[in-house]
C-alpha positions as CSV (number, residue, x, y, z in Angstrom):
1,M,-30.7,-23.6,-14.4
2,Y,-32.1,-23.6,-10.9
3,E,-35.4,-22.5,-11.9
4,T,-35.8,-25.4,-14.1
5,M,-34.2,-27.9,-11.3
6,A,-36.4,-26.2,-8.8
7,F,-39.2,-28.4,-10.4
8,W,-38.1,-31.3,-8.5
9,E,-39.1,-29.9,-5.2
10,T,-42.7,-30.5,-5.9
11,A,-42.4,-33.1,-8.6
12,H,-43.8,-35.7,-6.2
13,T,-47.2,-33.9,-6.0
14,T,-47.6,-34.3,-9.8
15,P,-50.0,-37.3,-10.5
16,G,-49.1,-40.2,-12.5
17,L,-45.3,-39.9,-12.7
18,P,-43.2,-43.0,-13.1
19,P,-41.4,-44.5,-10.0
20,H,-37.9,-43.6,-11.4
21,I,-39.1,-39.9,-11.8
22,L,-40.5,-40.0,-8.4
23,Q,-37.2,-41.7,-7.0
24,Y,-35.1,-38.7,-8.5
25,A,-37.5,-36.2,-7.1
26,D,-37.0,-37.8,-3.5
27,D,-33.2,-37.8,-4.1
28,W,-33.2,-34.3,-5.2
29,R,-35.2,-33.1,-2.2
30,A,-32.9,-34.8,0.2
31,A,-29.7,-33.4,-1.3
32,E,-27.9,-30.3,0.0
33,K,-27.8,-27.8,-3.0
34,V,-25.4,-25.1,-3.7
35,V,-26.7,-22.8,-6.4
36,Y,-23.8,-20.4,-8.0
37,S,-25.5,-17.3,-9.2
38,T,-24.8,-13.6,-9.3
39,T,-28.4,-12.7,-10.0
40,L,-30.6,-15.0,-7.9
41,E,-32.2,-13.1,-5.1
42,S,-33.5,-16.2,-3.2
43,V,-34.4,-19.9,-3.6
44,S,-37.4,-21.7,-3.3
45,S,-36.2,-25.2,-2.4
46,E,-35.2,-26.8,0.9
47,R,-31.4,-27.4,1.7
48,T,-30.4,-24.7,-0.8
49,R,-28.0,-22.0,-0.4
50,I,-26.7,-19.5,-2.9
51,E,-23.1,-18.8,-3.5
52,R,-22.1,-15.8,-5.6
53,R,-19.1,-17.0,-7.2
54,F,-17.4,-20.5,-8.2
55,D,-14.5,-21.2,-5.9
56,P,-12.7,-24.4,-6.9
57,D,-10.9,-24.6,-3.7
58,A,-14.0,-24.3,-1.7
59,V,-15.4,-27.3,-3.9
60,R,-12.4,-29.3,-3.4
61,A,-13.1,-28.9,0.2
62,L,-16.7,-29.9,-0.1
63,K,-15.7,-32.9,-2.0
64,A,-13.1,-34.0,0.5
65,A,-15.9,-33.6,3.2
66,S,-18.7,-35.2,1.6
67,A,-19.6,-39.1,2.1
68,Q,-21.7,-38.7,-1.0
69,D,-21.3,-38.0,-4.6
70,L,-21.5,-34.4,-6.1
71,T,-23.2,-33.4,-9.0
72,V,-22.9,-30.5,-11.4
73,D,-25.8,-29.0,-13.6
74,G,-25.5,-26.5,-16.2
75,P,-23.1,-26.2,-19.0
76,N,-21.5,-22.8,-17.5
77,L,-20.9,-24.3,-13.9
78,A,-19.8,-27.7,-15.6
79,A,-17.3,-25.9,-17.7
80,Q,-15.5,-24.4,-14.7
81,A,-15.6,-27.5,-12.6
82,I,-13.9,-29.4,-15.5
83,A,-11.4,-26.7,-16.1
84,A,-10.5,-26.8,-12.2
85,G,-9.8,-30.7,-12.6
86,L,-12.8,-31.4,-10.3
87,V,-14.9,-33.8,-12.4
88,D,-14.2,-37.3,-11.5
89,E,-17.0,-38.8,-13.6
90,Y,-19.0,-37.8,-16.7
91,H,-22.6,-39.4,-17.1
92,L,-24.0,-38.2,-20.5
93,F,-27.3,-38.5,-21.6
94,I,-27.8,-37.8,-25.5
95,T,-31.3,-37.4,-26.7
96,T,-32.7,-37.5,-30.3
97,S,-33.5,-33.8,-30.1
98,V,-31.1,-31.5,-32.0
99,V,-31.3,-27.8,-31.0
100,G,-28.4,-26.8,-33.2
101,S,-27.2,-24.1,-30.8
102,G,-26.8,-23.3,-27.1
103,T,-24.0,-23.3,-24.4
104,R,-21.5,-26.2,-25.0
105,F,-20.8,-28.4,-22.3
106,F,-17.1,-28.9,-22.5
107,P,-15.1,-25.9,-22.2
108,D,-12.6,-24.5,-24.8
109,G,-8.9,-25.4,-24.1
110,V,-9.5,-28.5,-21.9
111,R,-8.3,-31.8,-23.5
112,L,-10.0,-34.9,-21.7
113,N,-8.7,-38.5,-22.1
114,L,-11.8,-40.4,-21.1
115,A,-12.5,-44.2,-20.6
116,L,-15.9,-45.6,-21.2
117,V,-17.2,-47.1,-18.0
118,E,-20.7,-48.0,-19.1
119,H,-23.2,-47.5,-21.8
120,R,-26.8,-48.2,-22.4
121,S,-29.5,-47.2,-25.1
122,F,-33.1,-46.8,-24.4
123,D,-34.7,-48.4,-27.6
124,D,-38.2,-46.9,-27.1
125,S,-37.0,-43.3,-26.8
126,G,-33.7,-43.3,-28.6
127,L,-32.0,-42.0,-25.6
128,L,-28.4,-43.0,-25.0
129,Y,-26.6,-43.0,-21.9
130,A,-22.7,-42.9,-21.2
131,H,-20.3,-43.2,-18.4
132,Y,-16.8,-42.1,-18.4
133,R,-13.9,-41.6,-16.2
134,P,-10.8,-39.7,-16.8
135,R,-7.8,-42.1,-17.7
């Protein structure tokens, strides 16, 4: 996942990107990032550190100390954060592509009672956005 997300470090140099993509790239570069990996040797992006294991208590402390929202990317890490009760909001983007396999986002054995906060559809692409909070 890190190698995929590292694109945002230099996305602003790609000609012709729409403003919302450039804004996301700016936000990503400005963010402090923690990469949880047992195999990654180094990172290529600024403001990035590697942690070798996911520690829910350390993330709780990080959440408590942060004045800004934290995000989780990647199904394995998200599953650990959900199972540890660390996720306050879910922002789901549903695409029109069906893969048929892959790693599930929600972990086994976790029951979530979610309230829909907001939803949008993007008619030209078929993309759906749904924002949920635990009840």
